[in-house]
MARBA-234628 format. One record per atom (N, C-alpha, C): atom name; x, y, z. Coordinates in Angstrom, 2 decimals. Each point is the difference from the previous one (the first is absolute). Layout:
BEGIN
CA	X	Y	Z $
...
% end
This chain:
BEGIN
N	7.74	-6.52	45.13 $
CA	0.88	-0.56	-1.69 $
C	-0.37	-1.36	0.30 $
N	-0.74	-0.41	-1.06 $
CA	0.31	-1.66	-0.27 $
C	1.23	-0.28	-0.03 $
N	-0.03	-1.54	0.60 $
CA	1.61	-0.59	-0.13 $
C	-0.55	-1.33	-0.82 $
N	-0.89	-0.29	0.12 $
CA	0.30	-1.59	-1.07 $
C	-1.71	-0.72	0.22 $
N	-0.28	-0.81	-0.97 $
CA	-1.47	-0.61	0.06 $
C	0.30	-1.19	1.33 $
N	-0.90	0.30	1.15 $
CA	0.27	-1.00	1.18 $
C	-0.43	-1.59	-0.33 $
N	-1.27	0.55	-0.87 $
CA	-0.17	-1.68	-0.41 $
C	-1.42	0.37	-0.70 $
N	-0.83	-1.14	-0.38 $
CA	-1.19	0.37	-0.82 $
C	-0.86	-1.09	0.60 $
N	-1.26	0.72	0.46 $
CA	-0.83	-0.90	0.36 $
C	-1.66	-0.44	-0.35 $
N	0.02	-1.23	-0.54 $
CA	-1.27	-0.49	-0.30 $
C	-1.20	-0.21	1.16 $
N	-1.18	0.37	-0.65 $
CA	-1.23	-0.53	1.57 $
C	-0.03	-1.05	-0.94 $
N	-0.27	-0.93	1.47 $
CA	-0.78	-1.62	-0.38 $
C	-1.66	0.23	0.87 $
N	-0.55	-1.42	-0.41 $
CA	-0.96	-0.01	0.74 $
C	0.19	-1.05	0.76 $
N	0.89	-0.99	-0.51 $
CA	-0.03	-1.29	0.75 $
C	1.44	-0.27	0.06 $
N	0.63	0.24	1.04 $
CA	1.40	0.11	0.22 $
C	0.68	-1.53	-0.52 $
N	-0.67	-1.45	0.87 $
CA	0.50	-1.15	-0.31 $
C	-0.10	-0.16	-1.62 $
N	-1.13	0.13	-0.78 $
CA	-0.06	-0.29	-1.58 $
C	1.27	1.05	-0.67 $
N	0.12	1.38	0.56 $
CA	0.96	0.56	-0.90 $
C	1.39	0.14	0.51 $
N	-0.13	-1.00	1.01 $
CA	1.72	-0.32	0.46 $
C	0.43	-1.41	-0.89 $
N	-1.13	-0.61	-0.21 $
CA	0.29	-1.51	-0.64 $
C	0.37	0.53	-1.67 $
N	-0.45	1.34	-0.01 $
CA	0.20	0.54	-1.44 $
C	1.30	0.17	-0.51 $
N	0.44	1.00	1.14 $
CA	1.31	0.86	-0.09 $
C	0.71	-1.03	0.35 $
N	0.14	-0.91	0.95 $
CA	0.60	-1.35	0.45 $
C	0.62	-0.79	-0.95 $
N	-1.56	-0.91	-0.20 $
CA	0.02	-1.06	-0.60 $
C	0.43	-0.09	-1.70 $
N	-0.70	1.42	-0.49 $
CA	-0.26	-0.08	-1.24 $
C	1.63	0.90	-0.65 $
N	0.38	0.87	0.97 $
CA	0.79	0.88	-0.86 $
C	1.41	0.06	0.65 $
N	-0.01	-1.00	1.19 $
CA	1.06	-0.51	1.04 $
C	0.49	0.96	0.87 $
N	-0.57	1.32	0.36 $
CA	0.19	1.12	0.54 $
C	0.33	-1.15	1.45 $
N	1.11	0.49	0.89 $
CA	0.45	-0.02	1.28 $
C	-0.46	1.22	1.03 $
N	-0.90	-0.24	1.27 $
CA	-0.47	0.52	0.64 $
C	1.30	1.27	0.88 $
N	-0.15	0.80	0.37 $
CA	0.98	1.21	0.44 $
C	-0.55	-0.59	1.91 $
N	-1.08	1.41	-0.18 $
CA	-0.19	0.20	1.59 $
C	-1.73	-0.49	-0.19 $
N	-0.87	0.09	1.19 $
CA	-1.37	-0.57	-0.18 $
C	-0.83	0.42	1.13 $
N	-0.81	0.38	0.04 $
CA	-0.96	0.02	1.17 $
C	-0.67	-0.87	0.35 $
N	-0.04	-0.29	1.56 $
CA	-0.58	-1.60	0.49 $
C	-1.47	0.12	-0.59 $
N	-0.73	1.11	-0.33 $
CA	-1.32	0.42	0.07 $
C	-0.11	-0.43	-1.67 $
N	0.67	-0.25	-0.89 $
CA	-0.22	0.25	-1.64 $
C	-0.16	1.12	-0.60 $
N	-0.24	1.12	0.36 $
CA	-0.03	1.36	-0.11 $
C	1.25	0.35	-1.04 $
N	1.44	-0.22	0.36 $
CA	0.72	0.47	-0.99 $
C	1.13	-1.05	0.02 $
N	0.20	-0.53	-1.49 $
CA	1.27	-0.63	-0.16 $
C	0.52	0.75	-0.93 $
N	1.36	-0.22	0.18 $
CA	1.39	0.47	-0.87 $
C	0.70	-1.03	-0.69 $
N	0.35	0.63	-0.97 $
CA	1.24	-1.00	-0.94 $
C	1.08	1.11	-0.28 $
N	1.28	-0.43	0.37 $
CA	1.30	0.46	-0.09 $
C	0.53	-0.57	-1.74 $
N	-0.32	0.96	-0.85 $
CA	0.45	-0.47	-1.16 $
C	1.60	0.15	-0.44 $
N	0.96	-1.44	-0.32 $
CA	0.72	-0.38	-0.69 $
C	1.07	1.01	-0.40 $
N	-0.89	1.10	-0.86 $
CA	0.81	0.62	-0.53 $
C	-0.09	1.52	0.87 $
N	-0.57	0.17	0.98 $
CA	-0.30	1.16	0.96 $
C	-1.94	0.52	-0.22 $
N	-0.32	0.58	1.03 $
CA	-0.97	0.33	0.07 $
C	-0.71	-0.99	0.49 $
N	-1.73	0.24	0.44 $
CA	-0.60	-0.60	0.92 $
C	-1.25	-0.02	-0.55 $
N	-1.00	-0.64	-0.21 $
CA	-1.13	-0.59	-0.56 $
C	-0.95	-0.26	1.33 $
N	-1.22	0.56	0.71 $
CA	-0.79	-0.19	0.75 $
C	-1.06	-0.36	-0.62 $
N	-0.61	-0.84	1.26 $
CA	-1.56	-0.12	-0.12 $
C	-0.96	0.38	0.95 $
N	-1.01	0.68	-0.34 $
CA	-0.70	0.80	1.15 $
C	-1.57	-0.74	-0.35 $
N	-0.14	-0.21	1.82 $
CA	-1.86	-0.19	-0.40 $
C	-0.64	0.90	1.35 $
N	-1.20	0.62	-0.69 $
CA	-0.09	1.13	0.72 $
C	-1.93	0.36	-0.43 $
N	-0.34	0.78	0.56 $
CA	-1.60	0.29	-0.52 $
C	-0.32	1.16	-0.77 $
N	1.13	1.09	0.33 $
CA	0.15	1.14	-1.30 $
C	0.40	-0.50	-1.49 $
N	0.86	-1.02	0.00 $
CA	0.61	0.02	-1.24 $
C	-0.77	-1.43	-0.45 $
N	-0.03	-0.11	-1.39 $
CA	-0.32	-0.80	-0.68 $
C	0.86	-0.51	-1.25 $
N	0.08	-1.31	-0.06 $
CA	0.86	-0.54	-1.26 $
C	-0.23	0.77	-1.80 $
N	0.35	-0.03	-0.46 $
CA	-0.20	0.66	-1.20 $
C	1.01	0.23	-1.22 $
N	-0.74	-0.40	-1.58 $
CA	0.81	-0.41	-0.87 $
C	0.26	1.19	-0.83 $
N	-1.01	1.23	0.36 $
CA	0.47	1.05	-0.84 $
C	-0.14	1.49	1.18 $
N	0.86	-0.32	0.86 $
CA	-0.08	1.17	1.06 $
C	1.03	1.00	-0.29 $
N	0.97	-0.32	-1.00 $
CA	1.09	0.84	0.02 $
C	1.14	-0.42	-0.52 $
N	0.97	-0.24	1.36 $
CA	1.39	0.14	-0.27 $
C	-0.25	-2.13	0.26 $
N	1.07	-0.55	-0.46 $
CA	0.22	-1.43	-0.16 $
C	1.60	-0.10	0.56 $
N	0.28	-1.15	0.22 $
CA	1.43	-0.03	0.54 $
C	0.77	-1.36	-1.49 $
N	1.16	0.22	-0.54 $
CA	0.07	-1.05	-0.87 $
C	1.22	-0.60	1.01 $
N	0.16	-1.49	0.03 $
CA	0.89	-0.80	-0.07 $
C	0.73	-0.16	-1.30 $
N	1.41	0.00	0.47 $
CA	1.00	-0.66	-0.94 $
C	0.25	-1.44	0.24 $
N	-0.04	-0.49	-1.13 $
CA	0.24	-1.56	-0.08 $
C	1.05	-0.63	-0.86 $
N	0.17	-1.42	0.20 $
CA	0.87	-0.19	-0.79 $
C	0.06	-0.56	-1.53 $
N	-1.33	-0.56	0.44 $
CA	-0.47	-0.70	-1.48 $
C	-1.77	0.18	-0.04 $
N	-0.18	0.78	-0.62 $
CA	-1.51	0.43	-0.23 $
C	-0.93	-0.96	-0.94 $
N	0.66	-0.86	-0.70 $
CA	-0.72	-1.01	-0.94 $
C	-0.55	-0.66	1.13 $
N	1.03	-0.79	0.92 $
CA	-0.38	-0.81	0.34 $
C	-0.46	-0.02	1.37 $
N	0.03	1.30	0.80 $
CA	-0.87	0.03	1.04 $
C	-1.41	0.47	-0.41 $
N	-0.37	0.78	-1.36 $
CA	-1.33	-0.09	-0.58 $
C	-0.38	-0.84	-0.22 $
N	0.39	-0.95	-0.46 $
CA	-0.15	-1.56	-0.44 $
C	-0.56	-0.46	1.81 $
N	0.52	-0.18	0.55 $
CA	-0.08	-0.89	1.05 $
C	-1.10	0.76	1.05 $
N	-0.17	1.32	-0.04 $
CA	-1.15	0.66	0.56 $
C	-1.27	-0.34	-0.55 $
N	0.09	0.11	-1.46 $
CA	-1.31	-0.68	-0.84 $
C	-0.30	-1.38	0.47 $
N	1.19	-0.86	0.45 $
CA	-0.84	-1.17	0.24 $
C	-0.13	-0.23	1.22 $
N	-0.06	0.92	0.87 $
CA	-0.20	0.06	1.23 $
C	-1.19	0.92	0.48 $
N	-0.75	0.14	-1.24 $
CA	-1.37	1.04	-0.20 $
C	0.23	1.59	0.65 $
N	1.03	0.47	-0.22 $
CA	0.24	1.02	0.45 $
C	-0.77	1.29	-1.63 $
N	-0.41	1.13	0.63 $
CA	-0.82	0.53	-1.20 $
C	1.04	0.96	-0.44 $
N	0.10	-0.28	-1.26 $
CA	1.22	0.77	-1.24 $
C	-0.60	1.02	-0.27 $
N	-0.15	1.47	0.21 $
CA	-1.02	0.63	-0.65 $
C	0.89	0.89	-1.08 $
N	1.42	0.35	-0.10 $
CA	0.85	0.19	-1.28 $
C	0.79	-1.55	-0.13 $
N	0.69	-0.32	-1.25 $
CA	0.87	-0.55	-0.28 $
C	1.08	0.38	-1.06 $
N	0.95	-0.30	0.28 $
CA	1.22	0.48	-0.84 $
C	0.02	1.23	-0.46 $
N	-0.44	1.17	0.53 $
CA	0.10	1.13	-0.23 $
C	1.91	0.75	-0.17 $
N	0.12	0.33	-1.65 $
CA	1.29	0.71	0.21 $
C	0.46	1.51	-0.46 $
N	1.29	-0.13	0.68 $
CA	0.53	1.52	-0.30 $
C	1.54	-0.07	-0.19 $
N	0.30	1.09	-0.43 $
CA	1.38	-0.10	-0.40 $
C	0.90	-0.74	1.10 $
N	-0.18	0.14	1.03 $
CA	0.67	-0.33	0.86 $
C	-0.27	-1.35	1.16 $
N	-1.29	-0.69	-0.22 $
CA	-0.41	-1.03	0.90 $
C	-1.05	-0.34	-0.61 $
N	-0.38	-0.99	0.40 $
CA	-1.66	-0.51	-0.15 $
C	-0.25	-0.35	0.97 $
N	-1.55	0.09	0.61 $
CA	-0.93	0.10	1.06 $
C	-1.20	-1.00	-0.16 $
N	-0.27	-0.18	0.92 $
CA	-1.78	-1.09	0.37 $
C	-0.35	0.68	1.16 $
N	-1.31	0.07	-0.18 $
CA	-0.96	0.75	1.04 $
C	-0.73	-1.21	0.41 $
N	0.03	-0.29	1.57 $
CA	-0.43	-0.81	0.10 $
C	-1.28	0.38	1.74 $
N	-0.81	-1.05	0.36 $
CA	-0.60	0.78	0.85 $
C	-0.17	-0.86	1.35 $
N	-0.05	0.74	1.10 $
CA	0.45	-1.18	1.04 $
C	-1.31	-0.71	0.37 $
N	0.08	-0.68	1.05 $
CA	-1.07	-0.60	0.88 $
C	-1.36	1.25	0.74 $
N	0.98	1.06	-0.08 $
CA	-1.17	0.89	0.89 $
C	-0.26	0.87	-1.43 $
N	0.34	-0.09	-0.88 $
CA	-0.79	1.27	-1.45 $
C	1.31	0.83	-0.17 $
N	1.11	0.25	0.60 $
CA	0.76	0.92	-0.21 $
C	0.94	-0.14	-1.25 $
N	0.34	0.91	-0.97 $
CA	0.80	-0.89	-1.18 $
C	1.40	0.50	0.58 $
N	0.91	-0.51	-0.83 $
CA	1.81	-0.11	0.14 $
C	0.04	-0.43	-1.21 $
N	1.72	0.93	-0.21 $
CA	0.35	-0.52	-1.37 $
C	1.20	-0.77	0.22 $
N	0.46	-0.96	-0.55 $
CA	1.09	-0.77	-0.46 $
C	0.72	0.59	-1.04 $
N	1.11	0.02	-0.08 $
CA	1.06	0.82	-0.63 $
C	1.07	-0.57	0.10 $
N	0.31	-0.24	-1.28 $
CA	1.77	-0.38	-0.83 $
C	0.51	0.98	-0.75 $
N	1.18	0.19	0.40 $
CA	0.75	1.03	-0.88 $
C	0.52	-0.89	-0.81 $
N	0.45	0.68	-1.05 $
CA	0.48	-0.77	-1.54 $
C	1.35	0.10	0.32 $
N	0.54	-1.26	-0.98 $
CA	1.87	0.12	0.26 $
C	0.04	1.36	-0.73 $
N	1.22	0.23	0.73 $
CA	0.95	0.73	-0.41 $
C	1.36	-0.32	-1.16 $
% end
């Protein structure tokens, strides 16, 4: 029986470059990591875990199926800063009845969502 989502993992080709993006651009803090750079985990403040994995069998992709959505405090400010930093924005200001989102691409070619709930 399934208990919970243990983590979400994204493949990377260049661990240092990917870590610079997730730590430097998005502000994630490393939870644990392999000394050889194959595995890096980020324990998320609201719970859950996001991981980066470097391996020959899996390749980054912006269209491979599932994606991760990070909840953010101020979507507009973050997207503006990421644009200034040269981050590729795939879709901006996606509006739903409950939230607004943007889709960005990491340095490895994976897409991720930035998500802000509408005020209640």
